[in-house]
C-alpha positions in Angstrom: 0.0 0.0 0.1 2.8 2.5 1.0 5.1 1.1 -1.8 7.9 0.6 0.6 11.2 -0.9 -0.8 12.2 -2.0 2.8 12.0 -1.5 6.3 14.9 -1.1 8.7 13.9 -1.7 12.4 16.2 -0.4 15.2 15.6 -1.7 18.6 15.7 -4.7 21.2 14.1 -8.0 21.4 10.5 -6.8 20.9 11.4 -4.8 17.9 13.5 -7.5 16.0 10.9 -10.0 16.9 8.1 -7.9 15.4 10.6 -7.6 12.5 10.9 -11.2 12.1 7.1 -11.6 12.0 6.9 -8.9 9.3 9.6 -10.8 7.2 7.3 -13.9 7.4 4.4 -11.8 6.2 6.5 -10.9 3.0 7.9 -7.5 3.8 11.6 -6.7 3.1 13.1 -6.2 6.7 16.6 -5.5 7.9 17.0 -5.5 11.7 19.7 -3.5 13.8 20.6 -4.5 17.5 19.9 -1.1 19.3 19.6 -1.8 23.2 21.5 -1.1 26.4 20.7 -4.5 27.6 23.2 -6.2 25.3 20.6 -9.1 25.3 19.9 -9.9 21.8 20.7 -13.5 20.6 23.1 -13.7 17.6 25.2 -10.4 18.1 28.1 -10.3 20.6 27.4 -6.6 21.2 24.5 -4.1 20.6 24.8 -0.3 20.3 23.7 1.5 23.4 25.2 -0.9 25.7 28.6 0.8 25.8 27.1 4.1 26.8 24.9 2.7 29.4 27.9 1.0 31.0 29.7 4.4 31.0 26.9 6.1 32.6 26.4 3.4 35.5 30.1 3.1 36.2 30.4 6.8 36.5 27.5 6.6 38.9 29.0 3.7 40.9 32.5 5.9 41.1 30.5 8.6 42.5 28.6 6.8 45.0 31.7 5.6 46.1 32.6 8.8 47.7 29.5 8.9 50.0 29.8 5.3 50.9 33.2 5.8 52.0 32.8 8.8 54.0 29.4 7.6 55.6 30.3 4.0 56.2 27.2 2.9 54.4 26.0 0.0 52.3 25.2 1.8 48.9 22.6 -0.3 46.7 22.8 1.0 43.0 19.8 -0.3 41.0 20.6 -0.5 37.2 18.6 -1.7 34.4 18.5 -5.3 33.0 15.0 -6.9 33.3 15.8 -10.1 31.9 19.7 -10.3 31.5 22.3 -8.8 33.7 24.9 -7.7 31.4 24.7 -4.0 32.3 24.9 -5.0 35.9 27.8 -7.4 35.6 29.8 -5.0 33.5 29.1 -1.8 35.6 29.9 -3.8 38.9 33.3 -4.9 37.6 34.3 -1.5 36.0 32.9 0.5 39.0 34.7 -1.9 41.6 31.3 -3.2 43.1 31.5 -5.7 45.9 28.2 -7.4 45.4 26.5 -7.9 42.1 22.8 -9.2 41.9 21.6 -10.2 38.3 18.7 -12.3 37.1 20.7 -15.2 35.9 22.1 -16.0 39.6 19.2 -16.0 42.2 20.8 -14.6 45.4 20.6 -15.8 49.0 20.5 -12.4 51.2 22.5 -14.4 53.8 25.3 -14.9 51.4 25.3 -11.2 50.6 25.2 -10.2 54.3 28.1 -12.6 54.9 30.3 -10.9 52.2 29.4 -7.3 53.7 30.1 -8.2 57.2 33.4 -9.6 56.2 34.2 -6.6 54.5 33.5 -4.7 57.8 35.4 -7.0 59.8 38.4 -6.6 57.5 38.2 -3.0 58.1 36.2 -1.9 55.2 33.6 0.1 56.6 31.5 0.5 53.5 30.1 -1.6 50.5 28.6 -1.1 47.1 25.8 -3.6 45.9 24.9 -3.2 42.3 21.4 -4.7 41.6 19.9 -5.3 38.2 16.1 -4.5 38.1 15.4 -8.1 37.2 17.4 -9.7 40.3 15.4 -12.1 42.3 16.0 -14.2 45.3 16.5 -18.1 45.2 12.9 -18.5 47.0 11.5 -16.5 44.0 13.4 -18.7 41.3 11.4 -21.7 42.7 8.1 -20.0 41.8 6.2 -20.4 38.6 5.6 -17.6 36.4 2.0 -16.8 37.9 3.1 -17.0 41.5 6.2 -14.9 40.7 4.2 -12.2 39.2 1.6 -12.2 41.9 4.6 -11.8 44.5 6.3 -9.1 42.8 2.8 -7.3 42.7 3.0 -7.0 46.5 6.3 -5.0 46.2 5.7 -1.2 46.7 9.1 -0.1 45.3 11.6 -1.6 43.1 14.3 -4.6 43.8 17.0 -2.3 45.0 14.8 -1.0 48.1 14.0 -4.4 48.9 17.5 -5.7 48.8 18.6 -2.5 50.8 15.9 -3.4 53.5 17.1 -7.0 53.5 20.5 -6.0 54.1 19.8 -3.8 56.9 17.8 -6.4 58.7 20.8 -9.0 58.0 23.7 -6.9 58.9 22.6 -4.1 61.1 24.2 -1.7 58.7 22.7 1.7 57.4 21.9 1.1 53.8 20.8 3.6 50.9 19.6 3.2 47.5 20.0 4.8 44.1 18.1 4.0 41.2 19.7 5.1 38.1 16.5 4.6 36.0 16.4 6.4 32.4 19.5 8.1 33.2 21.3 5.1 31.6 19.3 5.4 28.5 19.6 8.9 27.5 22.4 11.4 26.7 25.4 11.7 24.7 26.6 8.0 23.1 30.0 7.1 23.8 32.6 7.3 20.9 32.6 3.4 20.8 28.8 3.3 20.5 29.0 6.1 17.5 31.7 3.9 15.8 29.6 0.8 16.3 26.2 2.1 15.2 28.0 3.6 11.9 29.5 0.2 11.1 26.0 -1.4 11.7 24.5 1.4 9.5 26.8 1.0 6.5 26.2 -2.8 6.7 22.5 -2.3 6.7 22.7 -0.1 3.5 24.9 -2.9 2.1 22.3 -5.5 2.8 19.7 -3.3 1.3 21.6 -2.9 -1.9 21.9 -6.5 -2.3 18.4 -7.2 -1.2 19.5 -9.4 1.3 16.4 -9.2 3.5 15.1 -10.9 6.9 18.5 -10.4 8.4 19.7 -9.0 11.6 23.0 -7.0 11.1 25.1 -8.4 14.1 28.6 -8.3 15.3 30.4 -11.9 15.8 34.0 -12.3 16.6 34.7 -8.7 15.4 33.2 -9.1 12.3 29.8 -7.8 10.9 27.7 -10.7 9.8 23.8 -11.0 8.8 21.8 -13.6 10.6 18.2 -14.6 10.0 15.8 -12.6 12.1 13.9 -15.7 13.2 17.1 -17.0 14.8 16.9 -14.0 17.7 13.2 -13.6 17.5 11.6 -14.2 21.1 14.7 -15.1 22.5 17.2 -13.5 25.1 20.8 -13.8 25.4 21.5 -14.5 29.1 24.8 -14.7 30.8 25.9 -18.2 31.3 27.5 -19.2 34.7 30.8 -20.0 32.9 30.9 -16.4 31.4 34.7 -15.3 31.3 33.5 -12.1 33.3 31.5 -14.1 35.8 34.7 -16.1 36.5 36.8 -13.1 36.5 34.5 -11.4 39.1 34.4 -14.3 41.5 38.3 -14.4 41.2 38.6 -10.9 42.2 36.2 -11.3 45.2 33.0 -10.1 43.5 29.8 -11.6 45.3 27.1 -12.7 43.1 24.7 -13.6 46.1 25.0 -17.2 45.8 
């Protein structure tokens, strides 16, 4: 009806899943991986992620000052509803002491043990990075319906609940900072600008070749095209043997398990 030659969709899982459905209906579609969550299957990196890590890391760096001067437990809540890439990277980069992500259900006793051990070692403060999709081991046992019902009873976001749980478990004063949409806006990092340009040029090449139904992706530092249906309706989660998880454990980062 509109005589479109092709449709280029920029976005995350929902956008590219819809793009895949449109491609199956016969439209000429190219997908681009734009999300701060870095959770699109098929690509090593998405543009937006690097900038969000920069923002979250700078916030953690700044919060370190207050944490140290006031001897408090500082809970920093970052985005990441289904995948914890942003939480993991910013916790590592910002020197977090605890990192709670959706892939690793937490036991608050384990977190409290880490914080108390730091206090006993003369470290009077701790930084706890919490992804918005973090969940406890008890919640991980619930089915989807029961989990949703349990979360509906929460009056505040997960960062506040974790802070309250830690105050009860340790007796230490805790404060919360929810970064929210600060992570999604503002000036892109140079890395993301270059990456987005690379993806955009590749998308134009795909269009010129009429190579449709593909997601423009980065694999092993090479730009490739993968069928949209391969990433549709899926989430790229962090595996427990991911090198950064293993590195985090090696440097003493607590994941709450």
